[in-house]
SEVONU-950533 format. One record per residue: x, y, z of N, C-alpha, C in turn. Coordinates in nm, 3 decimals, m for minus. Layout:
<recs>
((X Y Z) (X Y Z) (X Y Z))
...
</recs>
This chain:
<recs>
((23.386 8.481 18.258) (23.378 8.367 18.346) (23.236 8.309 18.342))
((23.226 8.180 18.321) (23.095 8.116 18.318) (23.052 8.082 18.459))
((22.927 8.108 18.486) (22.871 8.077 18.617) (22.784 7.953 18.604))
((22.813 7.852 18.683) (22.741 7.726 18.673) (22.613 7.726 18.756))
((22.607 7.813 18.857) (22.487 7.826 18.940) (22.445 7.972 18.940))
((22.319 7.995 18.909) (22.267 8.132 18.914) (22.115 8.128 18.924))
((22.059 8.242 18.956) (21.914 8.259 18.960) (21.877 8.372 18.866))
((21.796 8.339 18.765) (21.738 8.442 18.679) (21.613 8.493 18.751))
((21.593 8.624 18.748) (21.477 8.679 18.817) (21.417 8.796 18.742))
((21.292 8.822 18.774) (21.219 8.931 18.711) (21.108 8.974 18.806))
((21.080 9.103 18.808) (20.970 9.153 18.891) (20.869 9.225 18.802))
((20.746 9.228 18.849) (20.641 9.307 18.785) (20.595 9.410 18.886))
((20.576 9.533 18.838) (20.539 9.643 18.926) (20.424 9.723 18.864))
((20.368 9.811 18.945) (20.253 9.891 18.900) (20.292 10.011 18.815))
((20.422 10.044 18.810) (20.468 10.154 18.725) (20.618 10.140 18.704))
((20.676 10.233 18.630) (20.821 10.228 18.605) (20.898 10.322 18.698))
((20.830 10.385 18.790) (20.896 10.474 18.885) (20.951 10.390 19.000))
((21.084 10.377 19.008) (21.144 10.289 19.109) (21.118 10.336 19.252))
((21.084 10.462 19.269) (21.062 10.515 19.404) (20.920 10.497 19.456))
((20.824 10.478 19.365) (20.684 10.472 19.409) (20.608 10.348 19.361))
((20.663 10.272 19.267) (20.591 10.157 19.214) (20.567 10.053 19.323))
((20.462 9.976 19.304) (20.432 9.868 19.397) (20.470 9.736 19.331))
((20.528 9.649 19.408) (20.569 9.517 19.362) (20.446 9.427 19.362))
((20.415 9.364 19.246) (20.297 9.277 19.239) (20.331 9.133 19.199))
((20.454 9.109 19.151) (20.491 8.972 19.116) (20.643 8.958 19.116))
((20.690 8.844 19.163) (20.832 8.810 19.158) (20.844 8.670 19.098))
((20.931 8.657 19.000) (20.964 8.527 18.940) (21.113 8.506 18.955))
((21.152 8.385 18.991) (21.294 8.351 19.000) (21.310 8.204 18.963))
((21.414 8.175 18.887) (21.441 8.038 18.845) (21.586 8.007 18.876))
((21.607 7.899 18.951) (21.741 7.855 18.990) (21.795 7.762 18.881))
((21.917 7.792 18.836) (21.983 7.712 18.732) (22.112 7.653 18.787))
((22.141 7.532 18.742) (22.270 7.469 18.770) (22.313 7.402 18.640))
((22.434 7.434 18.596) (22.486 7.381 18.469) (22.388 7.403 18.354))
((22.331 7.522 18.348) (22.242 7.568 18.243) (22.108 7.495 18.238))
((22.072 7.425 18.344) (21.945 7.353 18.352) (21.863 7.408 18.469))
((21.732 7.414 18.448) (21.641 7.460 18.553) (21.640 7.357 18.666))
((21.661 7.405 18.788) (21.661 7.318 18.906) (21.541 7.344 18.996))
((21.498 7.471 19.003) (21.388 7.504 19.093) (21.329 7.639 19.051))
((21.199 7.654 19.077) (21.130 7.778 19.041) (21.064 7.840 19.164))
((21.061 7.972 19.162) (20.991 8.049 19.265) (20.908 8.155 19.192))
((20.782 8.162 19.225) (20.695 8.263 19.165) (20.585 8.297 19.263))
((20.564 8.425 19.281) (20.456 8.468 19.369) (20.399 8.602 19.324))
((20.268 8.610 19.332) (20.204 8.739 19.323) (20.216 8.803 19.460))
((20.196 8.933 19.465) (20.201 9.006 19.592) (20.075 9.091 19.603))
((20.008 9.079 19.715) (19.884 9.151 19.737) (19.913 9.300 19.759))
((19.865 9.387 19.669) (19.888 9.531 19.688) (19.787 9.595 19.783))
((19.693 9.515 19.832) (19.589 9.562 19.926) (19.504 9.674 19.867))
((19.490 9.670 19.737) (19.399 9.763 19.670) (19.370 9.709 19.531))
((19.268 9.765 19.469) (19.232 9.725 19.333) (19.320 9.803 19.235))
((19.383 9.732 19.142) (19.464 9.798 19.040) (19.378 9.833 18.920))
((19.415 9.939 18.852) (19.344 9.980 18.730) (19.350 9.867 18.628))
((19.243 9.851 18.553) (19.238 9.746 18.450) (19.350 9.761 18.349))
((19.389 9.884 18.319) (19.498 9.908 18.224) (19.628 9.843 18.274))
((19.659 9.861 18.401) (19.780 9.801 18.459) (19.769 9.649 18.458))
((19.653 9.597 18.497) (19.632 9.452 18.499) (19.652 9.393 18.359))
((19.600 9.461 18.258) (19.614 9.413 18.120) (19.759 9.417 18.073))
((19.830 9.525 18.104) (19.971 9.537 18.065) (20.052 9.424 18.127))
((20.026 9.397 18.254) (20.101 9.295 18.327) (20.048 9.154 18.302))
((19.931 9.144 18.237) (19.866 9.015 18.214) (19.843 8.944 18.348))
((19.789 9.020 18.443) (19.763 8.971 18.579) (19.615 8.990 18.610))
((19.561 8.899 18.689) (19.421 8.903 18.730) (19.412 8.958 18.872))
((19.317 9.046 18.898) (19.301 9.104 19.032) (19.278 8.996 19.138))
((19.205 8.890 19.103) (19.179 8.781 19.199) (19.309 8.716 19.244))
((19.405 8.701 19.151) (19.535 8.643 19.187) (19.607 8.732 19.289))
((19.595 8.862 19.272) (19.659 8.955 19.365) (19.589 8.955 19.500))
((19.457 8.952 19.498) (19.380 8.957 19.623) (19.409 8.837 19.713))
((19.437 8.723 19.653) (19.462 8.602 19.733) (19.612 8.578 19.756))
((19.695 8.670 19.711) (19.840 8.654 19.720) (19.892 8.693 19.858))
((20.014 8.647 19.890) (20.076 8.687 20.018) (20.103 8.837 20.024))
((20.118 8.886 20.144) (20.157 9.025 20.166) (20.304 9.041 20.125))
((20.345 9.164 20.102) (20.481 9.195 20.057) (20.588 9.136 20.150))
((20.573 9.154 20.280) (20.676 9.105 20.373) (20.692 8.954 20.364))
((20.582 8.881 20.350) (20.589 8.734 20.336) (20.659 8.697 20.206))
((20.623 8.763 20.099) (20.682 8.733 19.968) (20.832 8.759 19.967))
((20.873 8.869 20.027) (21.016 8.904 20.033) (21.093 8.801 20.115))
((21.036 8.756 20.227) (21.102 8.653 20.309) (21.122 8.525 20.229))
((21.019 8.485 20.154) (21.029 8.363 20.073) (21.134 8.380 19.963))
((21.136 8.498 19.902) (21.237 8.525 19.799) (21.378 8.515 19.857))
((21.399 8.577 19.971) (21.533 8.575 20.034) (21.578 8.432 20.063))
((21.485 8.349 20.111) (21.519 8.208 20.136) (21.554 8.136 20.006))
((21.487 8.172 19.899) (21.510 8.106 19.770) (21.644 8.148 19.709))
((21.674 8.278 19.711) (21.794 8.325 19.641) (21.923 8.303 19.721))
((21.910 8.288 19.852) (22.028 8.268 19.938) (22.139 8.362 19.896))
((22.254 8.308 19.856) (22.367 8.392 19.813) (22.400 8.366 19.666))
((22.304 8.314 19.592) (22.324 8.286 19.450) (22.351 8.415 19.371))
((22.421 8.400 19.262) (22.437 8.507 19.165) (22.299 8.534 19.104))
((22.260 8.661 19.096) (22.132 8.699 19.037) (22.153 8.752 18.896))
((22.071 8.704 18.804) (22.076 8.746 18.664) (21.942 8.813 18.632))
((21.946 8.938 18.591) (21.823 9.010 18.559) (21.838 9.087 18.429))
((21.730 9.152 18.389) (21.731 9.233 18.267) (21.694 9.375 18.305))
((21.786 9.465 18.288) (21.775 9.603 18.337) (21.766 9.602 18.490))
((21.822 9.500 18.548) (21.810 9.479 18.692) (21.889 9.581 18.774))
((21.998 9.631 18.720) (22.077 9.728 18.797) (22.009 9.864 18.802))
((21.926 9.893 18.703) (21.855 10.021 18.701) (21.712 10.013 18.751))
((21.657 9.890 18.759) (21.516 9.880 18.798) (21.493 9.775 18.907))
((21.508 9.647 18.875) (21.470 9.541 18.969) (21.540 9.551 19.104))
((21.671 9.564 19.103) (21.745 9.572 19.230) (21.709 9.698 19.309))
((21.703 9.816 19.246) (21.660 9.934 19.324) (21.519 9.920 19.383))
((21.427 9.858 19.308) (21.292 9.839 19.362) (21.296 9.742 19.480))
((21.360 9.627 19.462) (21.369 9.530 19.571) (21.440 9.589 19.693))
((21.538 9.674 19.667) (21.615 9.735 19.777) (21.533 9.830 19.863))
((21.420 9.873 19.814) (21.330 9.954 19.897) (21.269 9.870 20.008))
((21.266 9.737 19.990) (21.197 9.649 20.085) (21.290 9.555 20.160))
((21.410 9.532 20.107) (21.505 9.442 20.171) (21.645 9.469 20.118))
((21.743 9.426 20.193) (21.881 9.442 20.149) (21.917 9.323 20.059))
((21.963 9.351 19.938) (22.005 9.247 19.846) (22.158 9.252 19.840))
((22.221 9.150 19.895) (22.368 9.145 19.897) (22.425 9.061 19.783))
((22.339 8.991 19.712) (22.384 8.903 19.606) (22.452 8.980 19.494))
((22.553 8.917 19.433) (22.611 8.972 19.312) (22.504 8.967 19.204))
((22.501 9.069 19.121) (22.399 9.078 19.016) (22.466 9.105 18.882))
((22.424 9.032 18.781) (22.467 9.059 18.644) (22.345 9.105 18.566))
((22.360 9.218 18.500) (22.251 9.275 18.421) (22.269 9.231 18.276))
((22.179 9.147 18.229) (22.187 9.092 18.094) (22.169 9.201 17.988))
((22.094 9.307 18.021) (22.080 9.419 17.927) (22.217 9.479 17.898))
((22.298 9.499 18.002) (22.433 9.553 17.980) (22.518 9.457 17.898))
((22.507 9.327 17.925) (22.580 9.228 17.847) (22.541 9.236 17.699))
((22.412 9.248 17.673) (22.363 9.256 17.536) (22.418 9.381 17.466))
((22.417 9.493 17.536) (22.468 9.618 17.478) (22.618 9.609 17.448))
((22.691 9.533 17.531) (22.836 9.517 17.510) (22.867 9.421 17.395))
((22.777 9.327 17.368) (22.808 9.220 17.273) (22.729 9.222 17.143))
((22.621 9.299 17.137) (22.535 9.298 17.019) (22.510 9.441 16.971))
((22.503 9.457 16.841) (22.467 9.587 16.785) (22.322 9.577 16.737))
((22.234 9.647 16.809) (22.092 9.643 16.779) (22.034 9.784 16.784))
((21.923 9.803 16.715) (21.850 9.929 16.725) (21.767 9.933 16.852))
((21.721 9.816 16.896) (21.637 9.804 17.015) (21.694 9.694 17.104))
((21.700 9.722 17.231) (21.748 9.622 17.327) (21.634 9.570 17.415))
((21.511 9.575 17.361) (21.401 9.512 17.433) (21.432 9.364 17.445))
((21.388 9.304 17.552) (21.418 9.164 17.581) (21.392 9.072 17.461))
((21.276 9.086 17.401) (21.241 8.996 17.291) (21.323 9.024 17.165))
((21.365 9.149 17.145) (21.452 9.181 17.031) (21.589 9.117 17.047))
((21.641 9.119 17.169) (21.771 9.056 17.196) (21.760 8.905 17.178))
((21.653 8.845 17.230) (21.634 8.700 17.214) (21.625 8.663 17.066))
((21.553 8.742 16.990) (21.539 8.716 16.847) (21.675 8.724 16.776))
((21.754 8.825 16.809) (21.887 8.843 16.749) (21.975 8.721 16.777))
((21.958 8.661 16.894) (22.037 8.544 16.933) (21.973 8.413 16.886))
((21.867 8.425 16.805) (21.794 8.308 16.751) (21.737 8.220 16.862))
((21.692 8.283 16.968) (21.634 8.209 17.079) (21.482 8.210 17.067))
((21.421 8.105 17.114) (21.275 8.098 17.118) (21.227 8.193 17.227))
((21.132 8.278 17.191) (21.075 8.371 17.287) (20.984 8.292 17.380))
((21.007 8.304 17.508) (20.928 8.231 17.607) (20.815 8.318 17.659))
((20.708 8.255 17.703) (20.599 8.328 17.767) (20.647 8.391 17.897))
((20.740 8.324 17.962) (20.793 8.370 18.089) (20.921 8.449 18.064))
((20.919 8.580 18.091) (21.037 8.664 18.066) (21.160 8.615 18.143))
((21.139 8.557 18.260) (21.252 8.511 18.340) (21.329 8.401 18.267))
((21.257 8.313 18.199) (21.323 8.209 18.119) (21.401 8.272 18.004))
((21.343 8.373 17.940) (21.412 8.441 17.830) (21.538 8.511 17.880))
((21.532 8.569 17.999) (21.651 8.634 18.058) (21.762 8.531 18.074))
((21.727 8.415 18.127) (21.827 8.308 18.146) (21.881 8.260 18.012))
((21.794 8.242 17.914) (21.837 8.195 17.782) (21.936 8.293 17.719))
((21.907 8.423 17.730) (21.996 8.525 17.674) (22.130 8.522 17.748))
((22.126 8.514 17.879) (22.249 8.509 17.958) (22.334 8.388 17.917))
((22.273 8.272 17.910) (22.346 8.150 17.872) (22.403 8.164 17.732))
((22.325 8.215 17.639) (22.371 8.232 17.502) (22.491 8.328 17.494))
((22.482 8.440 17.564) (22.593 8.536 17.562) (22.716 8.478 17.632))
((22.696 8.401 17.738) (22.809 8.336 17.804) (22.877 8.235 17.713))
((22.797 8.162 17.637) (22.852 8.059 17.548) (22.925 8.117 17.429))
((22.900 8.245 17.399) (22.970 8.312 17.288) (23.113 8.350 17.327))
((23.139 8.358 17.457) (23.271 8.404 17.503) (23.374 8.294 17.493))
</recs>
């Protein structure tokens, strides 16, 4: 079933441990009929200095985090943005949703594009950029846009 309205989303965290990582960035893009309608992006202030290694991996600047909203403010803004839209993420059922669920209840239906890719493509690696390349998609600087592009491409194959 093709979904005409959805929100692609992605989070950045301080580690891969869903139980202890800190949320430092949320990106979400609202789509209607496969076109971008609205964007939401916020850094989140962790109230501490992050190691340079983490900052470099995430391509984030400490100054951006220091001036960012607190977690509770960012989550409230996210909830207002996503409303009851279908959420599209990458490895979202194993990572993004469990992390967000530590801070708020997410009732939205969620489709994990990683699972879609595994069901529809035979690859050695299911890293986001490898899947995009297999589908002949332009790799975007913003992973959230790539998640949406992969979702749309896989939907159009059906």
